[in-house]
N, C-alpha and C positions, 0 to 999 in steps of 0.2 A: 573677437568676436566684439562685437557692440552690445550693449548688455541692456540697454533699452528694447531693444527687440524681443527680451525674456519678459518684459512688464507690462502689465496694463493698470491704466490710471482710474482708479475711482474717484468722483467729487459726488457729492451731496450737493443738492441744491431747494432753495422757494426764495423767490422773488429776487435773484443775484444777477440781476440785469447790472447793475452798476459795477462788478467785481468782476462777472464771469467770465468777458471778453480779452482782461487783463492778464488772467489767469490762463486762458486754452492757449493764446497767444504766445504764451512761453513754452507750451509743451507739443509745441507743432514738430518737434522732433520724434516725441513717442507714438508709436503706431496706433494703439488704440486706448481710448478714451471711451470710458461709459458715464456719463451723467444722470446720475439718479433725482428725479425730481421731486417733491412732493406735493405738484400742481400748481405753478406760478402762476401768477395773473399779469405777470408785466414782461416783457420781452425777453427775457432768460431762454423761450424756446427758439426763437428766431435765430437767436447770437451763438445758440449752439452749433443749428442747423449750418450755419457759413463755416464749418469748421468740416473739414473732409476728413479726418482722423479720429471726428466725435459722433458720437450716438448720445440720444436721450432717451431714458427710458420712464416712466412714470408710476408711481407707486403713495397711496394715500400717508402721509405720517404718522405712527404711533409712538413710537418711543425711536430714541437716538441708534442702538446698541442693533433694535430691529432691522432698522434702516440699513444698517451698516451692513449688515449678517445678510440680506435679502441682496444684496448688491453684491456680496461677495460670492452665493451660489445661486445665484436665480436669474442674474441678468447677461449671460452668456461669456464672463471671462474664462478663461483658459490657460493664459498665460501663467507660468510658474510664480511669476511675483506680481504682486499688486501695490502702485503707490496710492494711498490714500490722500484725498488731498480737500481739506475745506475748499471753499468758491471765493474766499478770501487769500489765501495762503499765494504766492506770486514767488515761483522760482528763477533766481539769477541762470544768467547764461551760466556761468561760473559753476553752480550747481547740477546744472543737466550735462555739462561736460564729465563735472566729478564721479557721475550717474553710471555715465556710459562708459566710463573703464572699469568698472566693478567686477572683481571676480572672487566672488564669496568661496569659503570652503563651505563643506558638508554642516559641519556646528552652526555656522551662522544662519541664524533663520530673520532676523530685521535688523534696521537701521533705523536709528536713532536722529531726528533734525534737533537743532537750537532753531530759534527765532530772533528776528530784528521785527519789534514793533513799531509799526506806522500809522500816523494820526494824518488821513488824508494825504497820501504819501509821504508825510516827511518823517522819517525816522530818525526815533528816540533813543537816546542815549543808554537808558535802561526800563527795561519792564520786568512785571511779576509770571509772564508768560512760559510755563516751564517748560522742558524738552519733551517731544513727541515721535515715538515710533509710526513711522509714515511710511517705511519704506518695508513690505515683509511678503514670507513665503506664503501663499494662498494656501495652502493645505496645512498649517502648523498655526496658524490664528482664528481668534475669534473675537468677538467683541459680549460685553456683560455689559449691564447698564447700571450707573453705579452714580443715585443723583439724578440732577437734571441731565446728565450727559453720560456718554457709554465710556467704557476702560477695554482697551486691546490687551489680550492676554495670549502672549506668543510663548508657545513650546521650541524652545532652544536659547542660544546665546544671541546678544543684541549688542550689535558696533554701531559706532558712532560716525556719522555727516561731517566733517569739515567744513562746507561751506552752508551759513546760516539758510533759513527760507524767511523772507516778506509776508508777516500781518499785515495785512491792508488793507482796511473793511471799509468802502467808500459809501456803503447806506446809510438812507437818514438816519439821524440822531433819532429820531421818535419811534425807529424800527426798533434802536436798541434799547429804550425804554421798555416797549413791548415785549419784547426778548426775555429781559431782566426780569420783569415782573413775574412771568410762567416759570423761569428760570430759577429764582428766588423760594418761591413755593413751594418744586418738587425739590429743591437740596435741602430745605428745612425741615420735610417730612422723610427725606432721606437722613438725616443727621438726627433726629428725634426716634428715629425708630433702630439706629444701631445698639449694640451692644459695647459698654462705654471701656470694656477689654480690648476693642477691634479699632479704637478711636487714635489714629495721629493726633499729634499735639495742633494741627489745624483745626481739625475737627472737635477739638475738646475747647479749643477758643474762642469760635465760632458760637461753638452751644454757649455760652455765656449769654449769648442775647445783644452783649455790650462791648466786650471788648474787641474782635476782628475789626468793626471800623476803624476806630480808633488807630491801632496796631497798623492797619493798612495804609493810613494815608499817611502818619510819617515814616513808616519803611519805603512806601513808594517816592514820597519828596524829596526823602533826605539818602536813604541808602543805597535805593535806585537810582538815585542825583535825579532825576526827573525835575526837582528843582532848580536845572540850570537849560531844560530844554524848552523852554519859551512857553508860549501859549500853548502848545500840542503837549508839552510835556504835563502844565496846568490841567488843560485836557482829560489827558488821560487821569492822574492823579483823581480828581472829581468822578471821574468815570468809577475806576475801582472802587473808591469809599462809597460810593453811592449804591453800585453793588452790595459790596457787604452788608450797607445797613438795611436793604430792604430784606437782606435773606437773616441780619438781625431782627428785623421788624414781624416776618413770616415764623420764628423761632418764639419769639412770644407772643405774637398774634395766635397759633396755632396750639402753645401751652395753652392759654388761658380757655380757647374751644374744648380743650381734654378734660380741665377743670371744671368747665361749665356740664359738660356730658356726664361726666362723674358725679354731678349732683343732680343728674336727671333732668338739665336744661337743656334745649334741642341747638345744636350750633348750625349759625349761620348756612346755608346753602351756598357753596359755590358753581358754577359752572364758566367751562373754560374747556374751549375745546383745541388738540394739539392740530398747531398747523405748520411751526417752525421745524426746519429739519433739524 
């Protein structure tokens, strides 16, 4: 039996016209795809409409975990397995073939995938992107909010997929910068609100407000060998360093605001409405 018949694909989008066509084009063998959109203002909806196996559902974005959980429970997915993808995740043909031949036993609740990071279609020799559980039993999984993004909670064992997914975001760099600013603010608030006993080493490093940008720069450039990736590798190093710098800026700024509040000074108001997926 073709295992693809057991899978409903779920993709979150917001203004993903530069990516969604490539992503859906690689998923033609899947019988059902739900694209949960946050109110795109570009050609995302019309591109999705060009694929017979895909349908678009709209929901205003409030938080990543809420959006994913809504997709799992309120968008008509009925197949027992879900393949959850970002719009910039591209599945190579070898991975689609690998998934089609899966025959999971009952104790296996999910499959985790590694990634090959690409910059404008050019694969890097290394990156900081961690493995993600992308394929799971719908009735054994849910999402919880953690910082600026979501974390999947799976009830059961997680196996590994052998073929990597290409992470290949072609959206304009301006969009990346806008997203990172909001992500940094949410991540800083999450870190400052955590109990220190529950922190991972990476959380503790970030919370210093200075160490993470330096360490990420060196780690990505040398240890992950982006030094040998030419201009795409250098662009990736700059992006990751800037992202950590923005988090550090927010951590320091929010600490200062809390100190001002403790002394009775009113913090500067912040107005930013969530729009991103």
